[in-house]
C-alpha positions in Angstrom: -5.7 -6.6 7.7 -2.1 -6.9 6.7 -1.1 -4.9 9.8 -2.8 -7.6 11.9 -1.7 -10.8 10.0 1.9 -9.7 9.7 2.2 -10.1 13.5 0.8 -13.6 13.5 2.6 -17.0 13.6 4.7 -17.9 10.6 2.9 -21.3 10.2 -0.4 -19.3 9.9 1.0 -17.0 7.2 2.3 -14.3 9.4 5.8 -13.0 9.9 6.0 -12.5 13.7 6.9 -8.9 13.2 5.8 -5.3 13.5 4.5 -2.9 10.9 5.3 0.7 9.7 2.6 2.7 8.0 3.3 5.9 6.1 0.0 7.7 5.7 -0.1 10.4 3.0 -3.9 10.8 2.7 -5.1 10.9 6.3 -6.9 7.6 5.7 -5.3 5.5 8.5 -7.8 4.2 11.1 -6.3 2.5 14.1 -9.8 1.4 15.3 -10.2 -0.7 12.2 -7.0 -2.6 13.1 -8.4 -3.2 16.5 -11.7 -4.4 15.1 -10.1 -6.9 12.8 -7.8 -8.2 15.5 -10.6 -8.9 18.0 -13.4 -9.9 15.6 -11.4 -12.2 13.3 -8.4 -13.4 15.3 -9.5 -13.0 18.9 -6.5 -10.9 19.7 -6.0 -7.9 21.9 -6.7 -4.9 19.7 -4.6 -2.6 21.8 -1.6 -5.0 21.8 -1.8 -5.4 18.0 -2.1 -1.7 17.4 0.9 -1.0 19.6 3.0 -2.9 17.1 2.0 -0.6 14.3 4.0 2.6 14.0 2.3 5.3 11.9 3.8 8.4 10.4 1.7 11.0 8.7 3.3 12.8 5.8 2.2 16.1 4.2 4.6 16.8 1.4 6.3 14.7 -1.3 9.7 16.0 -0.2 8.8 15.0 3.4 8.0 11.4 2.2 11.7 10.9 1.5 12.7 12.0 5.0 10.0 9.7 6.5 11.5 6.8 4.5 14.9 7.6 6.1 13.3 7.5 9.5 11.6 4.2 8.6 15.1 2.8 7.8 16.3 3.6 11.3 13.3 1.7 12.7 13.9 -1.3 10.4 17.5 -1.4 11.6 16.3 -1.8 15.2 16.2 -5.6 15.9 14.0 -5.1 18.9 11.2 -3.9 16.7 11.5 -6.7 14.2 9.8 -4.7 11.4 8.5 -7.1 8.6 6.1 -4.8 6.6 6.2 -1.2 5.4 3.0 0.3 4.0 2.8 3.6 2.0 -0.8 4.8 1.5 -0.6 6.2 -1.0 2.6 6.6 -3.0 1.2 9.2 -5.5 -1.1 11.4 -3.4 1.4 14.0 -2.5 3.2 14.1 -5.8 0.0 14.9 -7.7 -0.5 17.9 -5.5 3.1 19.2 -5.5 3.8 18.6 -9.2 1.0 19.8 -11.6 0.8 19.9 -15.3 3.0 18.4 -18.0 5.7 21.0 -17.4 6.5 19.5 -14.0 6.0 15.9 -15.1 9.7 15.1 -15.4 10.5 16.5 -12.0 7.6 14.5 -10.5 8.8 11.3 -12.0 12.4 11.9 -10.9 11.2 12.5 -7.3 9.0 9.4 -7.5 11.9 7.3 -8.8 14.1 8.4 -5.8 11.4 7.4 -3.3 10.8 4.1 -5.0 14.5 3.3 -4.9 14.6 4.1 -1.2 11.7 1.6 -0.6 13.4 -1.1 -2.7 16.6 -0.7 -0.8 14.7 -1.0 2.5 13.0 -4.2 1.2 16.3 -5.8 0.2 18.5 -4.6 3.1 16.2 -5.5 5.9 14.3 -8.4 4.2 10.9 -6.8 4.6 7.7 -6.6 2.5 6.9 -3.2 1.1 3.3 -2.4 0.0 2.4 0.8 -1.8 -1.1 1.8 -2.7 -1.8 4.0 -5.6 -4.4 6.2 -7.1 -6.1 6.0 -10.5 -6.9 8.7 -12.9 -9.4 9.0 -15.7 -8.0 8.8 -19.3 -10.5 10.9 -21.3 -9.2 9.7 -24.7 -9.6 6.0 -23.8 -13.3 5.6 -23.9 -14.0 7.1 -27.3 -17.5 7.0 -28.6 -18.1 3.5 -27.2 -18.0 3.7 -23.4 -16.9 5.7 -20.4 -13.2 6.8 -19.9 -11.0 4.0 -18.6 -9.3 4.6 -15.2 -5.6 3.9 -15.2 -2.9 3.9 -12.5 -1.0 7.1 -11.8 2.8 7.1 -11.8 3.4 5.9 -15.3 6.2 3.6 -16.3 8.4 4.7 -13.4 6.0 3.2 -10.8 4.9 0.3 -13.0 8.5 -1.0 -13.5 9.6 -0.4 -9.9 7.0 -2.7 -8.2 7.3 -6.4 -8.3 3.6 -7.3 -8.3 0.7 -5.1 -9.4 -2.8 -5.6 -8.2 -5.9 -3.6 -9.1 -9.0 -3.3 -7.0 -12.5 -2.3 -8.1 -15.6 -1.6 -6.1 -18.5 -3.9 -6.6 -22.0 -3.9 -5.1 -22.1 -3.2 -1.4 -19.2 -4.8 0.4 -18.1 -6.7 -2.7 -14.7 -5.9 -4.3 -13.0 -7.2 -7.4 -9.3 -7.9 -7.6 -7.1 -8.4 -10.7 -3.5 -9.4 -10.7 -2.0 -7.4 -13.5 1.7 -8.3 -13.3 3.9 -10.7 -11.3 7.1 -12.5 -12.0 5.7 -15.8 -10.6 2.0 -15.7 -11.1 -0.2 -15.6 -14.1 -2.9 -12.9 -14.6 -6.0 -13.7 -12.6 -9.1 -12.2 -11.1 -11.2 -12.9 -8.0 -13.9 -11.4 -5.8 -14.0 -10.8 -2.1 -16.0 -8.9 0.6 -15.1 -6.4 3.2 -16.4 -7.5 6.6 -16.0 -6.5 10.2 -13.2 -9.1 10.4 -11.4 -7.9 7.3 -11.4 -9.5 3.9 -13.5 -12.6 3.3 -14.7 -14.9 0.5 -18.3 -14.4 1.6 -20.3 -11.5 2.9 
């Protein structure tokens, strides 16, 4: 939905710009962008999709190279890039670095990539969105309840991002959203639904 709304008019909340998506999980679906564009906004799905540049990444080391290539695209004024999405930031690192013995190397690599992304955001005045995975913390539930899911990436990721939002699956199309940390907003929660036209307050 962000890939669509970013291209809209500024007075309607858009940024009149194009989008870069770095896909590390093979989860990107261009047909979903077209569906939202036509169903919700009455736009040409093909035209909207043509303004989204997608790079698929298969290794954590390769993610850094793709970020460099993204910088070249951001520097091109004809593209007018306004949003960079990384989905997800931890997927490749969790595969490449395994066990506590490689934790320090993983966090260093993660820190370098996050620094690249922050530099892109500042230098080119773009928004950067990174999605993350969660992991089960076996020692968190104790005897009372199930293990609690916590975000991957530890403090390196938590301190690098400006605003942190957590999503949980509800019943059917319902999702729950919680704002965990923001420099300008207080903690809050809300519910929304996933529809053919994107996110909505009602099903």
